[in-house]
C-alpha positions as a Markdown table, in Angstrom:
| # | Residue | x | y | z |
|---|---|---|---|---|
| 1 | Met | 9.7 | 17.5 | 140.1 |
| 2 | Asn | 6.3 | 15.4 | 141.0 |
| 3 | Thr | 4.3 | 19.0 | 140.9 |
| 4 | Phe | 6.0 | 19.5 | 137.4 |
| 5 | Leu | 4.9 | 16.5 | 136.4 |
| 6 | Leu | 1.4 | 16.9 | 137.5 |
| 7 | Ile | 0.5 | 19.9 | 136.3 |
| 8 | Leu | 2.0 | 18.5 | 133.1 |
| 9 | Met | 0.3 | 15.9 | 132.6 |
| 10 | Met | -3.4 | 17.4 | 133.8 |
| 11 | Ile | -2.8 | 20.0 | 130.9 |
| 12 | Ala | -2.0 | 17.2 | 128.9 |
| 13 | Ile | -4.8 | 15.3 | 129.5 |
| 14 | Gly | -7.3 | 18.5 | 129.7 |
| 15 | Ala | -6.1 | 19.9 | 125.9 |
| 16 | Leu | -6.4 | 15.8 | 124.7 |
| 17 | Ile | -10.0 | 15.6 | 126.0 |
| 18 | Gly | -11.1 | 19.4 | 125.3 |
| 19 | Gly | -9.8 | 18.8 | 121.5 |
| 20 | Met | -11.2 | 15.6 | 120.8 |
| 21 | Thr | -14.6 | 16.8 | 122.3 |
| 22 | Asn | -14.6 | 19.4 | 119.4 |
| 23 | Ser | -13.3 | 17.1 | 116.7 |
| 24 | Leu | -16.2 | 14.6 | 117.5 |
| 25 | Ala | -18.9 | 17.0 | 117.7 |
| 26 | Ile | -18.0 | 18.4 | 114.0 |
| 27 | Arg | -17.5 | 15.0 | 113.6 |
| 28 | Met | -21.5 | 14.2 | 114.8 |
| 29 | Leu | -22.6 | 17.2 | 112.6 |
| 30 | Phe | -22.7 | 14.5 | 109.7 |
| 31 | Arg | -21.7 | 11.1 | 110.9 |
| 32 | Pro | -23.1 | 8.9 | 111.4 |
| 33 | Phe | -25.4 | 8.9 | 108.1 |
| 34 | Lys | -27.6 | 6.4 | 109.6 |
| 35 | Ala | -28.9 | 5.3 | 112.7 |
| 36 | Lys | -27.1 | 2.6 | 114.6 |
| 37 | Tyr | -28.9 | 0.0 | 116.6 |
| 38 | Ile | -27.9 | -2.2 | 119.4 |
| 39 | Phe | -30.1 | -4.8 | 120.6 |
| 40 | Asn | -33.1 | -3.4 | 118.4 |
| 41 | Lys | -32.7 | 0.1 | 120.5 |
| 42 | Arg | -31.6 | 2.8 | 118.7 |
| 43 | Val | -27.9 | 4.2 | 119.7 |
| 44 | Pro | -28.3 | 7.9 | 121.5 |
| 45 | Phe | -26.9 | 10.8 | 118.9 |
| 46 | Thr | -27.5 | 8.4 | 115.8 |
| 47 | Pro | -27.7 | 9.5 | 112.9 |
| 48 | Gly | -25.8 | 12.8 | 113.0 |
| 49 | Leu | -27.4 | 16.2 | 113.3 |
| 50 | Ile | -27.7 | 17.1 | 109.6 |
| 51 | Pro | -28.6 | 13.3 | 108.4 |
| 52 | Lys | -31.0 | 13.3 | 111.6 |
| 53 | Arg | -32.8 | 16.6 | 109.8 |
| 54 | His | -31.8 | 16.1 | 106.3 |
| 55 | Asp | -35.7 | 16.7 | 105.8 |
| 56 | Glu | -36.3 | 19.3 | 107.7 |
| 57 | Leu | -33.4 | 21.4 | 106.2 |
| 58 | Ala | -34.6 | 20.8 | 102.7 |
| 59 | Glu | -37.7 | 22.3 | 103.8 |
| 60 | Gln | -36.7 | 25.2 | 105.3 |
| 61 | Leu | -33.8 | 25.8 | 102.3 |
| 62 | Gly | -36.9 | 25.5 | 99.9 |
| 63 | Lys | -38.8 | 28.6 | 101.9 |
| 64 | Met | -36.0 | 30.4 | 102.4 |
| 65 | Val | -35.4 | 30.4 | 98.8 |
| 66 | Thr | -38.8 | 31.3 | 97.5 |
| 67 | Asp | -39.4 | 33.9 | 100.8 |
| 68 | His | -36.8 | 35.7 | 100.9 |
| 69 | Leu | -33.6 | 35.0 | 97.9 |
| 70 | Leu | -36.1 | 34.1 | 94.8 |
| 71 | Thr | -38.4 | 36.2 | 95.0 |
| 72 | Pro | -40.5 | 37.5 | 92.2 |
| 73 | Glu | -39.9 | 40.9 | 93.2 |
| 74 | Gly | -36.3 | 40.6 | 93.1 |
| 75 | Ile | -36.5 | 39.0 | 89.9 |
| 76 | Gln | -39.0 | 41.7 | 88.2 |
| 77 | Arg | -36.4 | 44.3 | 89.4 |
| 78 | Lys | -33.7 | 42.5 | 87.3 |
| 79 | Leu | -35.9 | 42.0 | 84.2 |
| 80 | Asp | -36.7 | 45.7 | 84.6 |
| 81 | Asp | -33.3 | 47.2 | 85.1 |
| 82 | Asp | -32.0 | 48.8 | 81.6 |
| 83 | Thr | -28.8 | 47.4 | 81.8 |
| 84 | Phe | -29.8 | 44.1 | 82.2 |
| 85 | Gln | -32.7 | 44.6 | 79.3 |
| 86 | Gln | -29.3 | 46.1 | 76.8 |
| 87 | Gln | -27.8 | 43.0 | 77.5 |
| 88 | Val | -30.2 | 40.4 | 77.0 |
| 89 | Val | -31.2 | 42.7 | 73.4 |
| 90 | Glu | -27.2 | 42.4 | 72.5 |
| 91 | Tyr | -27.3 | 38.2 | 73.2 |
| 92 | Ala | -30.5 | 38.1 | 71.5 |
| 93 | Gln | -29.1 | 40.5 | 68.1 |
| 94 | Lys | -26.2 | 38.4 | 68.1 |
| 95 | Glu | -27.6 | 35.1 | 68.4 |
| 96 | Val | -30.3 | 35.7 | 65.5 |
| 97 | Thr | -27.4 | 37.5 | 63.2 |
| 98 | Thr | -25.7 | 34.0 | 63.4 |
| 99 | Phe | -28.8 | 32.4 | 62.3 |
| 100 | Leu | -29.9 | 34.5 | 60.0 |
| 101 | Thr | -26.6 | 34.4 | 58.3 |
| 102 | Ser | -25.9 | 30.8 | 58.6 |
| 103 | Glu | -25.3 | 29.5 | 55.1 |
| 104 | Arg | -26.9 | 26.3 | 56.1 |
| 105 | Ser | -30.1 | 25.2 | 53.8 |
| 106 | Leu | -33.4 | 25.4 | 55.2 |
| 107 | Gln | -34.0 | 21.6 | 54.9 |
| 108 | His | -31.1 | 20.9 | 57.3 |
| 109 | Val | -32.7 | 23.4 | 59.4 |
| 110 | Leu | -35.9 | 22.1 | 59.7 |
| 111 | Asn | -34.0 | 18.5 | 59.9 |
| 112 | Asp | -32.6 | 20.0 | 62.9 |
| 113 | Phe | -35.5 | 21.1 | 65.0 |
| 114 | Gln | -36.5 | 17.7 | 64.0 |
| 115 | Ile | -39.8 | 19.4 | 61.7 |
| 116 | Pro | -40.4 | 16.3 | 59.0 |
| 117 | Leu | -41.2 | 18.8 | 56.0 |
| 118 | Asp | -39.5 | 18.1 | 53.1 |
| 119 | Gln | -40.4 | 18.6 | 49.0 |
| 120 | Gln | -42.6 | 16.1 | 48.9 |
| 121 | Val | -44.8 | 17.1 | 52.3 |
| 122 | Val | -44.6 | 20.6 | 51.7 |
| 123 | Glu | -45.9 | 19.9 | 47.8 |
| 124 | Ser | -48.9 | 17.7 | 49.7 |
| 125 | Lys | -49.5 | 20.4 | 52.2 |
| 126 | Leu | -49.9 | 23.0 | 49.6 |
| 127 | Lys | -52.0 | 20.7 | 47.9 |
| 128 | Asp | -54.3 | 20.1 | 50.7 |
| 129 | Phe | -54.7 | 23.6 | 52.0 |
| 130 | Thr | -55.1 | 24.9 | 48.2 |
| 131 | Gln | -57.8 | 22.5 | 47.3 |
| 132 | Gly | -59.6 | 23.0 | 50.5 |
| 133 | Gln | -59.9 | 26.5 | 50.8 |
| 134 | Val | -61.2 | 26.5 | 46.5 |
| 135 | Glu | -63.7 | 24.2 | 47.9 |
| 136 | Ser | -64.8 | 25.5 | 51.0 |
| 137 | Tyr | -65.5 | 28.4 | 49.0 |
| 138 | Met | -67.0 | 26.5 | 45.8 |
| 139 | Lys | -69.6 | 25.1 | 48.7 |
| 140 | Asp | -70.2 | 28.4 | 50.0 |
| 141 | Ala | -70.5 | 29.9 | 46.4 |
| 142 | Arg | -73.1 | 26.9 | 45.2 |
| 143 | Ala | -76.1 | 28.5 | 47.2 |
| 144 | Lys | -75.2 | 32.1 | 45.9 |
| 145 | Ser | -76.3 | 33.3 | 42.6 |
| 146 | Val | -73.5 | 34.7 | 40.1 |
| 147 | Arg | -74.2 | 38.5 | 40.5 |
| 148 | Glu | -73.7 | 38.1 | 44.6 |
| 149 | Leu | -70.3 | 36.2 | 44.0 |
| 150 | Ile | -68.8 | 39.2 | 41.6 |
| 151 | Gly | -70.2 | 42.2 | 43.0 |
| 152 | Asp | -72.1 | 45.3 | 41.8 |
| 153 | Asn | -69.7 | 46.5 | 40.3 |
| 154 | Ala | -68.9 | 43.8 | 38.0 |
| 155 | Phe | -72.0 | 43.0 | 37.2 |
| 156 | Tyr | -72.4 | 46.7 | 35.7 |
| 157 | Lys | -69.0 | 46.2 | 34.0 |
| 158 | Gly | -70.6 | 43.2 | 32.6 |
| 159 | Lys | -74.1 | 44.4 | 31.3 |
| 160 | Ala | -72.0 | 47.3 | 29.6 |
| 161 | Gln | -69.6 | 45.6 | 28.0 |
| 162 | Val | -72.9 | 42.9 | 26.7 |
| 163 | Gly | -74.6 | 46.1 | 25.2 |
| 164 | Lys | -71.4 | 47.1 | 23.5 |
| 165 | Ala | -71.5 | 43.7 | 21.9 |
| 166 | Ser | -74.5 | 43.9 | 20.2 |
| 167 | Glu | -72.9 | 46.2 | 17.5 |
| 168 | Tyr | -70.4 | 44.2 | 16.8 |
| 169 | Ile | -72.7 | 41.1 | 16.6 |
| 170 | Leu | -75.3 | 43.2 | 13.9 |
| 171 | Arg | -71.8 | 44.5 | 12.3 |
| 172 | Gln | -70.7 | 41.1 | 11.8 |
| 173 | Ile | -74.4 | 39.6 | 10.9 |
| 174 | Asp | -74.6 | 42.9 | 8.7 |
| 175 | Asp | -71.1 | 42.2 | 7.0 |
| 176 | Phe | -72.3 | 38.4 | 6.2 |
| 177 | Ile | -75.6 | 39.6 | 4.7 |
| 178 | Ser | -74.1 | 41.6 | 2.5 |
| 179 | Ser | -71.9 | 39.5 | 1.1 |
| 180 | Glu | -71.8 | 37.1 | -1.4 |
| 181 | Glu | -72.6 | 33.5 | 0.3 |
| 182 | Gly | -75.2 | 36.2 | 2.8 |
| 183 | Arg | -77.1 | 36.5 | -0.8 |
| 184 | Ala | -76.9 | 32.8 | -1.6 |
| 185 | Lys | -78.2 | 32.2 | 1.9 |
| 186 | Ile | -80.8 | 33.9 | 1.6 |
| 187 | Gly | -81.8 | 32.8 | -2.0 |
| 188 | Ala | -81.8 | 29.2 | -0.5 |
| 189 | Ile | -83.8 | 29.9 | 2.2 |
| 190 | Ile | -86.3 | 31.8 | 0.6 |
| 191 | Glu | -86.5 | 29.1 | -2.2 |
| 192 | Asp | -87.2 | 26.4 | 0.5 |
| 193 | Tyr | -90.0 | 28.4 | 2.0 |
| 194 | Leu | -91.8 | 29.3 | -1.2 |
| 195 | Glu | -91.4 | 25.3 | -1.9 |
| 196 | Gly | -93.3 | 24.6 | 0.9 |
| 197 | Gln | -96.4 | 27.0 | 0.4 |
| 198 | Gly | -97.4 | 25.1 | -2.6 |
| 199 | Phe | -99.5 | 26.1 | -5.9 |
| 200 | Leu | -98.6 | 30.2 | -4.4 |
| 201 | Gly | -95.3 | 29.3 | -3.8 |
| 202 | Asn | -94.0 | 28.3 | -7.0 |
| 203 | Met | -95.9 | 31.0 | -8.8 |
| 204 | Ile | -94.2 | 34.1 | -6.8 |
| 205 | Ser | -90.8 | 31.9 | -7.7 |
| 206 | Ser | -91.4 | 31.5 | -11.6 |
| 207 | Phe | -92.9 | 34.9 | -11.5 |
| 208 | Met | -90.1 | 36.7 | -9.7 |
| 209 | Gly | -87.1 | 34.2 | -9.1 |
| 210 | Asn | -85.1 | 33.2 | -6.0 |
| 211 | Gln | -82.4 | 35.7 | -6.6 |
| 212 | Gly | -84.7 | 38.4 | -7.4 |
| 213 | Leu | -86.9 | 38.1 | -3.9 |
| 214 | Ala | -82.7 | 37.6 | -2.3 |
| 215 | Asp | -82.1 | 41.3 | -4.0 |
| 216 | Lys | -85.2 | 42.7 | -2.8 |
| 217 | Val | -84.5 | 40.9 | 0.4 |
| 218 | Gln | -80.9 | 41.4 | 1.3 |
| 219 | Pro | -81.6 | 45.7 | 1.5 |
| 220 | Ala | -83.9 | 45.4 | 3.5 |
| 221 | Val | -82.3 | 42.9 | 6.0 |
| 222 | Ser | -79.1 | 45.2 | 5.7 |
| 223 | Asp | -81.1 | 48.6 | 6.6 |
| 224 | Phe | -83.2 | 46.9 | 9.8 |
| 225 | Leu | -79.7 | 45.7 | 11.0 |
| 226 | Asn | -78.1 | 49.0 | 10.9 |
| 227 | Ser | -81.4 | 50.8 | 12.1 |
| 228 | Glu | -81.4 | 52.0 | 15.8 |
| 229 | Asp | -84.3 | 49.7 | 16.3 |
| 230 | Ala | -82.3 | 46.6 | 15.5 |
| 231 | His | -79.9 | 48.1 | 18.0 |
| 232 | Tyr | -82.3 | 48.7 | 20.6 |
| 233 | Trp | -83.8 | 45.5 | 20.4 |
| 234 | Leu | -80.6 | 43.5 | 20.6 |
| 235 | Lys | -79.2 | 45.0 | 23.5 |
| 236 | Glu | -82.4 | 44.8 | 25.2 |
| 237 | Val | -82.4 | 41.1 | 24.8 |
| 238 | Leu | -78.8 | 40.7 | 26.0 |
| 239 | His | -79.8 | 42.8 | 29.0 |
| 240 | Thr | -82.5 | 40.7 | 29.6 |
| 241 | Glu | -80.2 | 37.4 | 29.3 |
| 242 | Trp | -77.5 | 38.7 | 30.9 |
| 243 | Asp | -79.8 | 39.5 | 34.0 |
| 244 | Lys | -81.1 | 36.6 | 33.8 |
| 245 | Trp | -77.4 | 34.3 | 33.5 |
| 246 | Met | -76.3 | 36.5 | 36.6 |
| 247 | Glu | -79.6 | 35.9 | 39.0 |
| 248 | Lys | -78.6 | 32.0 | 38.5 |
| 249 | Pro | -77.4 | 30.2 | 41.3 |
| 250 | Phe | -73.5 | 29.1 | 40.5 |
| 251 | Ser | -74.2 | 25.7 | 41.1 |
| 252 | Val | -75.8 | 26.0 | 37.6 |
| 253 | Tyr | -72.9 | 26.3 | 35.8 |
| 254 | Glu | -71.3 | 24.8 | 37.6 |
| 255 | Glu | -72.7 | 21.2 | 36.4 |
| 256 | Lys | -73.6 | 22.3 | 33.1 |
| 257 | Leu | -69.5 | 23.4 | 32.9 |
| 258 | Gly | -68.2 | 20.7 | 35.1 |
| 259 | Leu | -66.6 | 22.5 | 37.3 |
| 260 | Glu | -66.6 | 19.7 | 39.7 |
| 261 | Gly | -62.8 | 19.7 | 39.0 |
| 262 | Ile | -62.0 | 23.4 | 39.5 |
| 263 | Pro | -60.4 | 22.8 | 43.1 |
| 264 | Asp | -58.0 | 19.6 | 42.0 |
| 265 | Ala | -56.7 | 21.8 | 38.7 |
| 266 | Ile | -56.2 | 25.1 | 40.6 |
| 267 | Ser | -54.3 | 23.4 | 43.9 |
| 268 | Glu | -52.4 | 21.4 | 40.8 |
| 269 | Gln | -51.5 | 24.2 | 39.0 |
| 270 | Ile | -50.7 | 26.4 | 42.1 |
| 271 | Val | -47.9 | 23.6 | 43.4 |
| 272 | Ser | -46.4 | 22.9 | 40.4 |
| 273 | Ser | -45.8 | 26.7 | 40.2 |
| 274 | Ile | -44.0 | 27.2 | 43.3 |
| 275 | Pro | -40.1 | 25.6 | 43.4 |
| 276 | Thr | -40.5 | 24.4 | 46.7 |
| 277 | Asp | -37.3 | 22.4 | 46.4 |
| 278 | Val | -35.6 | 25.0 | 45.4 |
| 279 | Trp | -36.6 | 27.1 | 48.3 |
| 280 | Leu | -35.9 | 24.3 | 50.8 |
| 281 | Glu | -32.3 | 23.6 | 49.4 |
| 282 | Arg | -31.5 | 27.8 | 49.4 |
| 283 | Ser | -30.1 | 29.3 | 52.5 |
| 284 | Ile | -30.9 | 30.6 | 55.3 |
| 285 | Ala | -29.1 | 33.7 | 54.7 |
| 286 | Glu | -30.8 | 33.9 | 51.4 |
| 287 | His | -34.0 | 33.6 | 52.7 |
| 288 | Thr | -33.7 | 36.6 | 54.8 |
| 289 | Lys | -31.3 | 38.6 | 53.1 |
| 290 | Asn | -33.5 | 41.2 | 52.6 |
| 291 | Phe | -35.0 | 41.4 | 56.0 |
| 292 | Gln | -31.4 | 40.8 | 58.2 |
| 293 | Pro | -31.3 | 44.6 | 59.7 |
| 294 | Tyr | -34.9 | 45.2 | 60.1 |
| 295 | Ile | -35.2 | 41.8 | 62.0 |
| 296 | Val | -32.0 | 42.5 | 63.8 |
| 297 | Glu | -32.5 | 46.4 | 64.8 |
| 298 | Thr | -35.8 | 46.5 | 64.8 |
| 299 | Leu | -37.7 | 43.3 | 65.5 |
| 300 | Val | -35.5 | 41.3 | 68.2 |
| 301 | Pro | -35.6 | 44.4 | 70.2 |
| 302 | Gln | -39.1 | 45.1 | 70.6 |
| 303 | Leu | -39.9 | 41.2 | 71.1 |
| 304 | Val | -37.2 | 41.6 | 73.6 |
| 305 | Gly | -39.6 | 44.2 | 75.2 |
| 306 | Lys | -42.6 | 43.0 | 74.7 |
| 307 | Ile | -41.4 | 39.0 | 76.1 |
| 308 | Gly | -39.5 | 41.2 | 78.8 |
| 309 | Gly | -42.9 | 42.8 | 79.7 |
| 310 | Ala | -45.0 | 40.0 | 80.0 |
| 311 | Leu | -42.9 | 37.7 | 81.8 |
| 312 | Ser | -42.5 | 40.3 | 84.1 |
| 313 | Ser | -46.0 | 41.1 | 84.7 |
| 314 | Arg | -46.9 | 37.3 | 85.1 |
| 315 | Leu | -43.7 | 36.3 | 87.3 |
| 316 | Pro | -45.9 | 35.7 | 90.4 |
| 317 | Ser | -47.8 | 33.1 | 89.1 |
| 318 | Ile | -45.2 | 31.6 | 86.4 |
| 319 | Met | -43.3 | 31.2 | 90.3 |
| 320 | Glu | -46.3 | 29.6 | 92.0 |
| 321 | Thr | -46.9 | 27.4 | 89.4 |
| 322 | Leu | -43.3 | 26.1 | 89.2 |
| 323 | His | -43.5 | 25.4 | 93.1 |
| 324 | Leu | -39.7 | 26.6 | 93.2 |
| 325 | Ser | -39.5 | 25.7 | 97.3 |
| 326 | Glu | -40.8 | 22.3 | 96.1 |
| 327 | Val | -37.9 | 21.8 | 93.2 |
| 328 | Val | -35.1 | 23.5 | 96.0 |
| 329 | Arg | -36.9 | 20.6 | 98.8 |
| 330 | Lys | -36.6 | 17.4 | 96.6 |
| 331 | Glu | -32.8 | 18.7 | 95.5 |
| 332 | Val | -31.3 | 18.8 | 98.9 |
| 333 | Gln | -33.4 | 16.0 | 99.7 |
| 334 | Ala | -31.6 | 14.1 | 96.7 |
| 335 | Phe | -28.1 | 15.7 | 97.5 |
| 336 | Pro | -26.0 | 12.9 | 99.3 |
| 337 | Val | -24.7 | 14.0 | 103.4 |
| 338 | Glu | -21.9 | 12.1 | 102.2 |
| 339 | Arg | -20.6 | 15.1 | 99.3 |
| 340 | Leu | -22.2 | 18.0 | 101.4 |
| 341 | Glu | -20.2 | 16.8 | 104.4 |
| 342 | Asp | -17.4 | 17.1 | 101.6 |
| 343 | Ile | -18.2 | 20.2 | 100.2 |
| 344 | Val | -18.6 | 21.5 | 103.8 |
| 345 | Leu | -15.4 | 20.3 | 105.1 |
| 346 | Gly | -13.7 | 21.8 | 102.1 |
| 347 | Ile | -14.6 | 24.5 | 102.7 |
| 348 | Ser | -14.0 | 25.5 | 106.5 |
| 349 | Lys | -11.6 | 22.7 | 106.9 |
| 350 | Arg | -9.6 | 25.8 | 108.5 |
| 351 | Glu | -12.2 | 26.7 | 110.6 |
| 352 | Phe | -12.9 | 23.4 | 111.9 |
| 353 | Lys | -9.4 | 22.7 | 112.8 |
| 354 | Met | -9.1 | 26.2 | 114.6 |
| 355 | Ile | -12.2 | 24.8 | 116.6 |
| 356 | Thr | -9.7 | 21.9 | 117.6 |
| 357 | Tyr | -6.9 | 23.8 | 118.4 |
| 358 | Leu | -8.9 | 26.1 | 120.6 |
| 359 | Gly | -11.0 | 23.0 | 122.2 |
| 360 | Ala | -7.4 | 21.9 | 123.5 |
| 361 | Leu | -6.6 | 25.0 | 124.3 |
| 362 | Leu | -9.7 | 25.5 | 126.8 |
| 363 | Gly | -8.8 | 21.8 | 127.8 |
| 364 | Gly | -5.3 | 22.7 | 128.4 |
| 365 | Val | -6.1 | 25.8 | 130.9 |
| 366 | Ile | -8.6 | 23.8 | 132.3 |
| 367 | Gly | -6.3 | 20.8 | 133.0 |
| 368 | Leu | -3.8 | 24.0 | 134.7 |
| 369 | Ile | -6.9 | 25.3 | 137.2 |
| 370 | Gln | -7.5 | 21.8 | 137.7 |
| 371 | Ala | -3.9 | 21.3 | 139.1 |
| 372 | Gly | -3.4 | 24.3 | 140.8 |
| 373 | Ile | -6.8 | 23.4 | 143.0 |
| 374 | Ile | -5.8 | 20.1 | 143.5 |
| 375 | Leu | -2.0 | 21.4 | 144.6 |
| 376 | Leu | -3.9 | 23.8 | 147.0 |
| 377 | Ile | -5.9 | 21.3 | 148.4 |
| 378 | Gly | -2.9 | 19.3 | 148.7 |
């Protein structure tokens, strides 16, 4: 009976020691979380293994992630995968379609993106831009001749029209000269002229009369106005003047015609002609209804392909810039050891129990062997 109790006691003590040892070893992986001190001397095995090696673990995990798990080559293979690209295209098309068919107004969308654009801002920006462009053009134009500004084609077309204008001018003058009003005007001019010539003028006037002279001068002037010489002469005069006008710098006409206010006038006209308030209140669907098929079916796949290609080719430098190993290291360092313990024990609770039981089993076997040895010796 004593022998049986001895064996049973040795087995129980061995099992207890083995189980407690393994359970304590598991606990010592995490606990204590901080070093313990007695009389200013650190207690051995404190803190636990993982808290003690927390920084080293963080650094090694960072290197492992960037060197073996999240590598540029692996991500490039994923980006270049046809199935993945198709999934991205379909997702992008779905999101873009949702956006393009939205009934929300453009103003609301701009507000969502915190873009400070309302009717007043748009009109102000448009006016400033238009005015600036016109002022810039006029500044460059001031030193140039009008001919340089309009170009040779417009210059010669204008010159041809000026030549044709000579016929109209002569015809209008002839119509006036041939009229009673013109005849009276000629008579008045002759009368004024002869009065200024003294005795000789008075003699001619009394001999022929002013109207008699007008009757003789009127046909002569009309004949001259209808002659080729008159047409040629006036055309040459107009062409000469046209050339002079066109060779003058634009600044001359700007000053004489008072064109300084043109930029402001043009910008005001453009702004007033554009219904910015209507545009801003119009829905996204209305703005894009004519382009939706092209954007979704053509533009989105092209953009996804180009962005994916650009991202894939620059991925090594992007990942190097991101310093992912440093990101992982900092995240692991910031991760509470208590939380890590809960996660590991929660996942491996059954396995840790089996390890504890195994320790108890081995301890019991060792106790049985020890009991046998004692009995043999005794």
